[in-house]
Every structure is written in C-alpha cells, then in structure tokens.
N, C-alpha and C positions, 0 to 999 in steps of 0.2 A: 582710250585713257579709262580706266574704271569711274562715274561716276560716284562712286562710296572711297576714293583715296582719303585718308586722315589729311583734314586740311592742315592742320598746322604741325603735325610731324615731322621732324625736319633729322630726323637720325634713321636709321638703318632696320629699324619695325617692319614686319613683311604689310603688305599693302591685301588685306581683302578686296577680293574683285568681284567680287558677287553684288550684282545691281538690288538692292531691295523694294517692292511697291509694298508700302501702310497705307493704310485704308483710311479714308474721312473719319470712318466710326471709330474708329482707335484713335486718333489725335483731334480729332475734331478742329483741324487748322482751318483761319482764317480765310476765306477768300477775297481776293481784290476783285470790285465790281468794276464793271467795262464803261459806268455809267461817267459823265464829268464829276456829279456829285462827288465822286472815292476821290480824297484826298489825302496826303503824309504818303504816299509811296517814297521812299527811300528818303524818309524822314524828315519832310516839310509838309506840313498840314497846313498850308496853302495853297493846294495841288487844286483846286478846281480851275476849270478853265477860264480863263480870262476873259473877258467880255461877254460871259453870258453860256446855257446851257443847252448839250442837246436832244433836248426834250421830246417828247410829240408836238407836234402842232408849235416847235418855235418856229422863229423867227431871227435867221442873222439880218444885220447890219445894211446890207444889199438887198433885202428885203426877199433872198430865196427862199427856199424852204432848208434848216436848221437841220430838219432829222424827216422823213417820213411822215406826214400828217396822220396822226389817228389810230396810231397802230405802233407797237414795243419796239427797242431796239431787236436787230436780228440776235444779235449773241442771245435775247431773253427768251425772244415768242418761237427760232428756228423759221422762220418765215421770211422771205426776201423779196425786197423790191427789184423787180428787171422793167426794163435796165438799170443795174444798178453797181457795174463795178465803176471806172471811170470815169463815165459817161452817162449822166441821166438824161432822157426823156424832156426832162425842165432843159439842161443843160446844151441841147441839140435846138431848142427851142429858141434860146436867146442868144446861142451863136449864129441861127438864121436870122434873126431878127437885127444883130447887130452885123450882119454882111450884105443884107439886104437896104440897109441905110446907110451903105459905103463906109463903116464906123471902123480906123483900126486900132489896134493891127490886122482883128479877124478877117477886113477885107484884102489884105498883100497877105497874107499868108492862104486864106482860103483862093488867092489867086497861084501862086507858088505850089501849091498841093493840086490842083484841077490841073497845072500845065507838069507838072512832073513826070518822068518817065516811067515810075512805078503806075501813076495812075492809069496807064492804057491800057485798052481791050486788047489789045494788038498782043498776047502773052497766055502762057500756059504754066500751068505747077510741073513743080520734076518732085514730087513724091518719093520716098526710100519706105525700104521694110524697115533698116535699121540708121542711126543716125549717131555718128562719134564725134566728142568730143578733138578727138588726135589726128582725124585727118578731113577731110573738105567735104566730104557729105554732110557736116554741120552748117555750109554754106548753100546748101538747099534748103535746109529748113530758115534758116536765116533769112534768104532772098525774101524767100516764099510767106515769109510772116509781114518782111514790107511792103509786100506789095499787093495783102489780102487785107490788111491795115489802111494802106490807102485807098483801096478800090473802097472799102465800109466806108469809109467817113466820105469819100467823096460822091456815092449815093447817098448817108445820110444828109448830108447838109445842102445838097442839092436840092433847088426850091422850082416848080414843083421835082419830086424825087425822080432819078432817072436812073428805073430798076437796072440798065442794062450792068450799071459795078457790082449793083447785088449781088444778080446774078456769077458773073464772072468771081468775085470774091467767095462765092459759095462753091463755086468747082474746085476753086483753093482747098476751102475747108471738107470738102466731098473725095479729094484725092488724097490728101493723108489721112483722114480717117478711117479709109479705105485700105490703105498699105502701111501704115506707120506702124508696128508692132513692139520695137525697140530704143531708148535711150540710153549710149554707155561711152564707156571712156575711150577704150580703145577696139577698134576689130576684131574679130579669130584670128589669130597669129601675127598681130603685129608685133615690133620689139617696143615698140610706145609703152613707154613708163603707164602704169595704173596709178593715175591719182586720185580717182573717186570725183572729178570733175563734174561727171554728168548728173551728179546733184544739184550743182548749182543752172546746169541747161534745164535741168526738169524743172526747176523753180522757174527761172527765169523765161524761159522760151515757152512754157506750160502757161503762163501767168500773163502773156505775151496771147498767144493763141485763145485765150479764152475769154478774153477784151475784145476781141477777133468777135468770136460768136454768137457773146453778148449784147451784141447793137446787132449783128444779123439777125438772133431769133427775135425780132421786132418787122421782120423781113417777109410777107406771107408763103412771096415763092419757094425758102428753104422747108422741102418736106419735114414732116413731122420726123419720118423714120430717119430721115437726114442728120436733123439734128440730133437726136439721139444715139444713133453712129458715134457721131464727134463726141458725143460728151464722156459714152463710156471708152472712147479713146482714151482721151484726155483723163478721167480717173484711171486707166488701168494705165499706160504708158509716164503717164509723167505723175501724176496726183499720189500715187501709190508709192513712190520715190519720196517727194515730200512727206507725205505722212508720216513711212516711218523714219524719218530726219529728224523729223522734229518732235515723236512718240518716244524716240531714243536719247533727249535729254544730254546730246553730246555740247561741253565743255570744251573741246579742247581744238577748237576752229574758232577762223576770224569772224569778225560780224556780220560780212554777207552773206557768209554760209546759211547762216541761221534767216538773215532777212529773204534771202533768194529762195526758201524754203515755204517762209510764213507770207512771203507775197505769191507763191505758187498754190500753195493751200489754201490762201482765203479768191483767190481769184476763180480758182476752182470749185471751189466750195460751194461761191456764190453761182454761179452757171449752173454748177451743176444741181444745183438745192442739193445737196447735203451740210446740214446747219453743223455737226459732226466735227466736219472739216473745216469749217469757217470758224467753228468755239476752238479749237486746236492751236488755229494760226492765234486769234487777239490772245486767246491764254498767254505761248507761248512769248508775244510782244511784250504783255503787262505783266508778264511774270509772277502769273497767279497758280499756286497752286492750286484749288482747285481741290483741296482737302487731301491731298497725295504730298511725302514728303520726297518729293524730285528737284533735282538739278534742272537750268535754264541756260540757254545757248549763250554766247558772247553776242547775237542779233538780239535779245530780249531788253528792255527799256532799260530793268536793274543793273546789266552786263551792260549794253554797246556804250551806252553812255556811260565812260568808267568814273570818271573825277568830275564836280561840278564847282569850278571854279567862281573867285567872285563877277556879282553882275550877270552874272546866268551864263557862265558859258560852261558848256556840257563838252569835255573831252573824251571826242566818240573813240572807241575803241582802236578805229585802225589809221588815226591821225599819226601814229607812231611809224608806220609803215609807209604808207604815199598818198601821196592825193587822190589818183585814180583809184586807189578802192576805198577810200576815204568819202570821197564825189558818187560812189557808186550807191553805199550806203546809203547814203542818202535821197540815190535817183530810188530807190526802192524803196523807202523807208514813208517818202512821200505819197506810194503808189499807195501802198499799205493805208496809210493814213487815211487816203481819199476814199476809199471802197469803205473800209472802215465807217466812215461819216457820212457815207449815202447810203450805208442800211441801219443809219441810225445810232451807233457805237462810238462815241469819241476818246478813240487812240491820241486824236493830236494833246488833247489838254490833261491826260495824266501827267500826273507828276510836276504841279505848276507847269506844264509844256516842258517838259522833260524834253521831247525831239527838238521841240525851234533851242534847244537851248544849243544841240551839237547842230544844230544846222546852222545857228550865229556862229558855232566854233568853228566847222568846217569851211563855211566862204568864209571871214576872215584868213582864214589858213591859208589860201587859194588868190589875195587881193594884195595891192599895193599901196604902201602909204603914200604922204605926199610928196613925199622924196625917190620915189618908185623901185622902193624894196620892199621887201617881205615883212609884214607885220611881226615884230616879238610876242609867240603865243605864250602865256603861262602851260605848265606843263608838268604832271604826276608820273614819278618814273611807271613805269608798267613794263610786265612781262611779255615778249612777242610767242603769244600761245601756241604755237607753232613751235617754238624751240624754246619752250620756259626755262630749261636748266644754263640756257647760251646766251641767251639774248635777252638785253633789257633797253629798251626805248626808255631817252632821255630827254627828248624835244622832240618838238613836232618835222613830223621829213617837209621842209616844204624846196628839198630839191627841185621841183616842176611846178606851178599853178594849172591846176586842168580847170577846161573848159566845156566840160558837159554840161548840159544843158538840164541840168538834174531841179533846178529851182519852182516851178512853175505854181505846180501845187502846194507847197512848203509854202509861197507868197502871199498866192492869193489866197489859202485860206486865213493866214491870220494875220496878215495886213489887211486886205480888201474885204476877206469875211467880217473878222470880227477886230479890228481897228488896233491890233496893238502895233510896234513900231518894231520892222523887222533890217534895222538899217543895212547890214552886212548882204545878209538875205538880197534885197531888193538890189544891192550892186550889183551881185552875182548877174541877177538875173537879163538886166540891163545888157551887161559884158555876154551871154551867154545865148542870147536870145538869137541869132542868128542862126547858129546851131540847129536843128530842125532833126539833127539824125546822127549817122555816123558811126552810131555803136549800138551790136546786134542786143548787148545788157539794155538799152532806155527805149522809152515807146516815144516813139515820134510823131512829128507834128504836138510836142508840148505846150505852146503859145496858143496853138489856135482853139486847143482843147478844154484850157483852163484857164485862160485869161478871163476876168471879172474885170468890170468897171472900178476905175478906183473907188477909196473908201471917202466919202461924203459926209457920214454921221457924225454926229458931233461928238466932239475930242472925247476919249474915255480917262476915267481915273489909270494913274499911274496902278498898275495889280501885282499880283504874285508875291509882295512883299514879304522877306524874309530877312530877319534879323540874328545872325550868331555871334555866341560870347569865345575869343580866343583870344587868351592873353587877360590882357586887362582894356582887350576893344570891343566892339561890337561891328561886326561887319553886314551893313545892306549891302541887299542885291534886290531889285525890280524890273516889270517888264514896262516898256516904256509905252506910248498913245501914240497914231496916226494925230500930225498936226502941234507936237508942244517940240516945244525947242527950246525948256527950260525944265528941270527939275529942282523946287525945294525941299528941302531933307530938314526936318523939325522934329526933336523930342520935347516930349512930356509927362509931368510925374502922375498922371491919369490916361485910360484910356481915352475919354472925355474932350481932354485937354485942358486948360488949356497948351499952349503947341510950343516954342521956342525955338527961332529960328535957327538949326548951324552951318546953312550952307546952303549950295546953289551947284548942280550938274549941269553940263550942256547935255543939249540930245545928241551930239555928235561922239559926244567922251560913249566911254562902260559905265555902265551903270551901278554903280557900287561905290555907297561911302563909305568911310570910317570914322566909329568915334570913339572917345575916352570920357564914359559917362559915371558919374558920381558911382557909390556902394551902393547897393539898392536897385529894387523893380521899374523900371522905367518902362516908355512906350514911344512908338515911333512912327510919321508918316510921312508921305510923300505926294508932293503937289504937285502933277502937270500946269504945267503954264508954254500957252501960246495964242496967239490972234486976239489977246487981249480976253483968253478966259481960262478958266483954271479946273481944278476936280483933281480931290486930293483920295488918295487911298485909304483904308481901313486902316487904324493903327494895330501895330506887330508889337506882343509884349518879350522885354529884354531882359535879362536879371545877371548881375555878376557873383561870382563862385559862392558856391554857400548853401544855394535851396536847393531842402531835397525835393527831388522828381519822384521819387516811391519809397517808401517804406513797407518792407514784410517781413516783419518780428518771426512769422514760422513758431511760434513758440508755445502752440496750441492750450493757449491760456483762454482762449473764448471757443473752448471747445475745439474738435479738431478742424475748425474752416481755415483756410491759406488766404484770408484777408487780406489786404492793404491799402496805403493810402497813395493815388497817385495824383500830381497837382502836373493837371494839364499845361500844354504852352499859353495858353491863355488864361494861365493862370486861376481855374476852376477848379479844387481838389474832388476826387470822385471817389469812389470805393473802387479797386478790384480785387477780383477770386483768381487764384492759381489751381489750376486742377491735375490732381493726381493722377499718374497713370501706369498701368501694368504692375502695381504689387508696391506704388510706394504707399508708405506707413508712417507710425506716428512713434518712437522710441524715444526714451531718456533726451534729455537737453541738456546744455552747458550746468543750469541750474536747476532749480526744483520747476524744473517744466518741462516742453515740450522738443523734438525737432522731426524736421522730416528724416523719413530713415530710405536710403537707395538699395537696391539688392545686389549691385551688380552686374546685374543682368537686365533690363527691360526699364528699371524703374525709371521714373519720371517725373519734374512736378513744372507743367505746361505755363505759362502767364502770357497775358493778352499780348497781339500786336501794338507798336506805338510806344511803347515804354521810352523809347530812345528818339523820339520822333523830334527832328530840329537839332541834336546837338552833338557840339564840334568840340571845344573841352568838356569834360566829365570824370566823373567819379564813381568805382562801382565798388562795393564792399561784401562780404560774408564770413562768417563764422565755421569751419568746418571740422567736422571730425573724419581719419581716414582710417579704418581696417586693415586694407592692403589699396593696393597702386597698381596700375596697370598703362599702360603708354598710349591706348587709342580715350582714354574719357576725360570726361569736361567736369568741374565743377560748373557752368556758367556756359549758353551759349545761346544767340543771339544771330539771326541773317536771315537773306532770303532763301538758300540755300548752303551746299555744302564747298562753296567758293564764292561766298559774297555773306561776311561772318564776322564774327570778334567771340573770344575766348576766353576761360580760365580754364588751365591742361595742371591738375597735380600733379603729372610726371611725364614731361613729353619724349620722343625720341630719343633727345643725348640726356636724359634724367631727372634734368628742373625742373622745377614750378616755373611756368609760363602763361605770359599773356601776348598771344596774338592776334591781326583784324588781316582780313584780307580783302579786295575790290572782287575783282571778277576773272581773270584769268589768275591762270594755274599756274601753282608755286611763286607770288606775287607776298605771301607773309610777309606782314611788317610784325615786330613784337620784342620782347624780351624775356629772358630766363635765368632765372637765379642759380646761383653753383648747384644748389641741393634742390631735389625734390619738395612736396607740402610731408612734414611729421606725422607718423603713423601713431594712432590709438593715444591720440590727446587732442583738446578743441586747438585750433591754430586758426589766429586770426587772416586773413586775406584780401589786399583793396591794390585797389587798381588807377593811374590818375593821368588823365592830361593836358595836356595846356600848352597852347599853340606847337601844338608838331614834340613834345616833349614829354616820352611817357614814363612812369615811373612804378615798379613794383614792388609790393610791402609783404611783408610776413613779420605776423605780430607787431607789427606798427612800427618795424625799422623797413629802411629802404634796402632790396636786395638785388634790384636789378634797373636799368637804368639806357633809355634811347631815346637819342635825340634827333632822328628821321623821321618819326612817325607820319605818315602823308597825311593816310588816313582816318576818320572820323567815323560817330555810330551813323552818323546822316548821310552820309555818301555812302555805307552799307546796307541798310536799310534791318530792317526786323518785324519782317512778316512773320518769321519765327523765335518764341523764344522759350528756353530750357533752361532749369535747373535740376543739374545733377543728371543730365542727358545727354547727348550728341546729335548727331547727326549717323545715324543710320550704325552706334556700334556700341558696344555693351556702358552700360551706366557705373556713376561712380558707385563704386562701395565705401558707404559711410553716412555721415548725417549732416548736416545744414540748416542755419538758423541766420535768423537776420542779417536779410538778404536787402541793399542798398543803392538807390542810385540817385548822385545830386547832378546837380544845375553846376559843372566849372569843377575846377583840380582844387581838392582840399590841400592844403599845407602838411607838414610833416608832425605837425605837435595835434593837429586833428584827425592826422590818420591815429595817433600814439592814443587819443583822447579814447576812438573806438575800440580800438584794443584791447581796454583795458578791463 
C-alpha cells in the first residue's frame, strides 16, 4: 500500500504511489520528546507520567532506580546501560535476595525453574542455516531459545553462581551464531503461501535471543570474539528485517507486526550498542516524526490505541480481531516499555499513560463479570487493516478469553512502581501467573523476573484527570491510586476552589463521571479516598461551547506576520505564529487587506502542534478564494500522519466540498460532503462543527452537509502536524485563505451565519 494515498478521497481519482521523504529543514516539524515531561500526545496535555518522571537519579516509590543514575536517557545520549533489557543487574540482586529470604512468589518460581526440563545440562543445541515459518525448522529455534533462556536464568540467579549453566547457554548461542544465515517464511521449493510472517519471527525471536545475550555478556567465560559473532548474526539476520520494516512506515498491517519489529529493533539495538536502531524503535512507538513527514504503523502509540473511551479505556487496534492477537500486543508492548525504562526513557508514561489505557481495555476484554459473563466493552467501529474495503469491526471479539501471561511488566510498573491502580490488569496477573510459558512469542518466567514487592508508599493523588466537552456535558476520566476505595468528584468556578461535591465513584467502577455544568468556565478536581487518607488531583479546566481556541486573522495588517492568539487548555492565552512554506506569499484579501496566497504546487502555512489538544466538540472556520480546484488538495489539514488526521477538501474525488476525519486504520475515514465543490473565483466562507458525534458542514453560512455518526474527534486523531493550504505530500491549494478560527464546542447555525458575513 502506498504511504502517500490521499486519505480523504473516496472517488476514482488516480493514486500517486511515490513515497516522499521531506527534510526537517523544509518543514521544521515538532519532535515528540521521549521523556515523561512530554505531554499532549493525541490531544491530552495532562500527559506526564502519573506519579513521577523518569529522569536521571530518580527513585520510584519502591525505592528502586527510576532510571540509570547520573546519565542521560539512551535516546539522547546513545550510551546504553548493560545489562539493560528486561532485567538489570539491580533486578537480579533484588530477585536473589527474595529467593534467599524464602519469599514468594520468587522462591516458588525459582524452584520450578530449577526443576524444569529446559534447565537440564544434559542437552545440546540444534542450529540450522535457515529457519522458516512454514515448516518445522522454526521449532528448532523456538526450543533452543527456551532452553538457553532457562539455562541463563538458572546461572544468573543461583547463589553462588553455577557457571555450568552459563557455559551451556553460551554453547547454544555460539552454535546459532556460527550457523544461522537466514530467517524466512517458506523454504526454497515449497508450495506454501509466502505471507511475509518472517517479519514477525525476526522481531520476536530476535528480541528473545538478544535478552539471552544481554545477560550472558556479564559472564566472563563468554569469549569476546564469540560475543561479537553473536551480535553480528543478530544484526544481519534479525535486526536488518526489523529495521527495514519500521523504516518503510507500513500502515497496512495489524499492530503486532509493528510491535514485533519495534521490540526486536529495540532489544537488538541495545544489546549490539546500536543507538540508531534503538532510537528508530522508540520513535516508531512514540509516533515521533523527528522532522520527517512520514507515516506510522498500527503498532505506534497514536495508532495502536485506536480510540480513547471514557475512563481511560484505550481501544487496542487488534481488539476487534481476537483476544489471542490483542494479548500478544500487550506482551510485546510491555517488553518494549520495560526495556526503554531500563535505558532511562519513559514510554510507559507517554500520552497520559496511553499504553496502560490499552492494557486495562484488553485485560477487561478477557475477564468475566460477577455472573460469569464477558464484560460489555465500548467499541468504536474500525476497519480491519488487512481487509479495509470489506471488513468492518463493530465490537470487541470476545469469542474466547486468552490466558497469555502478558501482564507482569505492565502490572509491576504501573501498580508496584508508580502506585497507580490497574484493577483489570491486576486480575489478569492472578489468573495468568501459572502460565510461565507455552508460547513461542512470549518471554518465559515473567513472574520470576518482573514481580516487585507490593506498593506500600503513601496513596497517590488521582492523576491524569481529563475533562472533555461533549454536547451539553463534560466527561471526566482519571487514573486511580493504589489503596483508594472511592473518588470524590468536585466542581468549582476557580482553579484554586472552593469546590462543590458532585458525586462519588467507587474504585471498583470505571473511573469516569459525566457532568452538566452551567455555561462558561469551570474547574474539576478528583480526590482519592481510602483508609482515612485522601489525595486530590490538580484541577483541570473545562468550558462550554463558544470559547475561541485560536484566532488567526491572516490579513497582513500587522505587516506580513502570521501571528494569532491561542488559548491553552489551562486558560492561558499566548501568541502563536505560522510559518510560510515553499512559496506561500501575501496577496489581496477580502477587503482592503491581505491574505495568504497558495500556488497550487508546494506552498503552505504550517501551524504549531497542539492547537486541537483535548478537543472533543469543536468548530473550525476560514475564508477561502479558489482560483481552480483539484481532487487532492486541502484548505486545512491536521494530524499525526496520512492515516490519522482531519481535513477540509475543496473538492474530493467525488466532486464535493468535504470534511473528513480518520483514526489509524486505512480507509476508515468518517465525514460529510456537500453536493458541489467550493466555488471558484470568489471568496467563500467554510465552517465545520462537531457536537456529540453530529457533524455539520457550512458554506457561506448555510448548512450543506450533515453526518450523525462521526465517532472520531480532534483529541482522538492528534495534531502533530497542522497545515493551511497544504496536506500530506500532495499539491497545495490554488488560491487564498484568511481568518482561520478554532472554537471549543460547536457553534450554532446563527453563529456560523454571523461569521460568514
């Protein structure tokens, strides 16, 4: 699939299949930081890691290092901590202490590992020159990985260390390093279907082999030349595949394809001291453009968590498929988060703990309620990315609940490190703990290596509070706290209070509250309550419809500046400036003023990221003068890439003025279209409103199209890139634009008509 397909065209116009690579110098696109101080990913500005930031010298509530002390994160420094994949040296010291003290569950799992048949010294490796997914050769690799991993842990956790197990594990790695030359789907001459699933094996099994090598690099008995040979094999045979897949920016695959390549690239990058490979993995998960106009796969944070439901329930991209695949995403994602954390980069906390939102959603999808029935799950319709034209998912596929032990790193970070409540994940941990392995896709012995002591620090305040205006209501969501039994929701007219109690939400319920406030600005606060203690969240601001978020006159009356006034989610107004790109200039405006002129080629106006941060209901309006029209241009475009965006097209492939909004999956565009295009050779006013799922498109103050089933909103799709007169890699609008405005909430018909005068 072309990464350059025009996202909102639904007609028969031809598709440009050429991929463009545009430089940071040309666009100056914002970069998404990889540290927990970054917020606002996909619309929520409250995006710090709840409970603390993973900066150098930080300590987590359980007393362990939050990141390697005294050093920059690996994403910035390019210097890795070793061992620093899933288990660090500090972790091994802690686990050995638990075992020595006879504490559970560590002692019990150590006993099981020691007695396991894969911990036997009476074994040998069975390497092959090529391993394929379509025949039994893959089993040689799978089984030898399980053996070498078990032997490595048997050595590293024994006290004193029993080097016989390290020697045997090294024997396995040396054998494969000297033999393996290819990972593929089908062997030569086979009639099996070549479905390219070798990409999955390269990522998942490459990641597992790197885990083993990372621990054994601390064994003095592994000769340096043998270690180097193993690293070279991983880079050439496994890492090259993961790097290629991620660099190609493929959107047409399910989330696990990207997650497999991300986990492989990250593990191999760290183990082989390849900073560029590690940063590629981090950026592909974070959806960080790093100055390039590129698309991200469905495993990225901005696509994998397809839709944010109330209560911070993040609909996982594969949840409509089946729970075997959905839980695999949790397994791979937890490993990605933990490895980055051990290198000082907090991917766990990005986007207001966005991965936790997915984990809670997937976990609840695999649990039964008090009546023994699957929980009813909220679901936003979504196209199957591998069958986008024929297959539409409309509900979570709960045909079976999956017991994959995917939950230990997720639970032990968010709950036992950070003090956040994750009730559904916690239940899955108890159900799945007995399954220490059994799948070639997962890391074995997860409880033994990940489990941390229960969180015992003081109860954290409710955190990550968001307030989104939808219709005549404000919908609140927040993260719970370990130890809380209930949450008091309060509203006030000032950020400093006083606050009036609206209601109480039990800790056993989904943590959301819907309020119908009076008109104007109000503030909300949530207080965690439990065991006689309480802790309140910072107040968040909400406003009922009508407040200007951005006013950008673009009339040239202040010289040739593109300044405008932006009202932040905190109520603080600031000055923002657009950037003229590639020939955009000033020309005649509607009256005795100026307007931005776009040349129909490359010209554009780039606006700062975050203009649409947190918006559910909204209004966008502008004045436009078209010299001519074509099907692949935009008046306005905002999104993270060509598959997660919203836009106004003056003439779509079917011929009409169109507004479209899309999440991540290709071909899932939602929107509305007028009977005809934008008029040419005169000034016309265009406006779009969205209110509680109902969208309206106006031309010259008159409603020309309506849709009542729009589920997506600006906060769902994000706005890392915002353009006027330009879109994602196609020619620019041929005409002029003035008076671009963004309002919180949907303006009424009379208000739109007034703007159009």
